N, C-alpha and C positions, 0 to 999 in steps of 0.2 A: 503494500499500500503505500502509495507516494505521500511524502509529508508526515509521515508517523513520527520522526525523529524531531520533528519540529512543533510536538504537542507540549504546550506546557503544562508542568504538575503545579498544582495549587497546593500551598502548605500554609497553615494557621503556626505561626510561631510566636511563641510567648515566653517573655522573660521577666523573671520575678526576683526583685530586691528582696533578701532575707536578711535576719539579724543574726546575732552570736546564738540566738536558740532556736536557730531555723523557723522563725516566724515570719511570715511573708508581711513586708512593709509597704510594697508597692508591685504594680505588675502592668505590663503593657503586651498587647498581642496585636498582630498584623498578619495580614495574607500576602505571602510573596508568591512568585512564580519562578520555578527551577526548572532546569533542564533535565535532571536525573536525581532520583531520591538516592542512590548509591554515590553519585557525587557529592551530594548534599553532605551525607553521613561522612565521606572521607574528608571533607573539609572542616566538619566539627573535629573528627579525630586529630586532624592535623592543626586545630586551632589557627585555621587560616581566617583571617578578616577579611571578608567580601561584602562590598557596598551593595545594597538592595533598597529598593523603595517598595512600599505596598502597593498592591494593585487594587486595593480598596483603602480608601481614606489618604492621609498625607502621611504616615510615619515612614521614615528612611534612616539608613545606617548600616553599619556593619554587623554582620550576623554575629562576630563575636569580635571583642576589642583586641586590638594589636596586643600582642605580648601576654596574652592569656594562656591560662594552662586548663585543660579540660579534664575532669575527674568522675568517675561513677557513671560513664556512659553506657546507656542501657537503649536499644533500639529493635525495630523488628520492620515489617514490611510497610506498616503505617505510622507506628511511634517512635518517637525520639526522647530520652530524656538525659539530663547530665547536669554537673556542676560546673560553673566556670568562675574562675578566679581571676580577677584582672590583676594588672601588674603592683598593685596594693595590697594584694592578698584578700581583697573584698569579694566574697561569694555571691553569685546569682545563680539561680534554677533557669535552665532553659527546656522548655518543651515545644514539641514540633508534632504537628499530625499531618499526614497526609491526605489530602481529601480525594 
């Protein structure tokens, strides 16, 4: 089928700020478009900062901040969760769901 490789995969991406007791203090969600779920997972594994804009609404920015570390990565064909530590050691939770 022609054009199948150009199909955009929609992902709901949520980032939650947490405190030292793992209590959510703030969160933001956006819907982004990606080319490949496997490539998206690899970007997270590699802690690669990739700039993306929301395809609904106006949220934009890097999937992960530069110089971050990813821990506790869990994923399957539709879900992804992990802890992301920025360069100052502040943790946030990342959740992603492939639509």
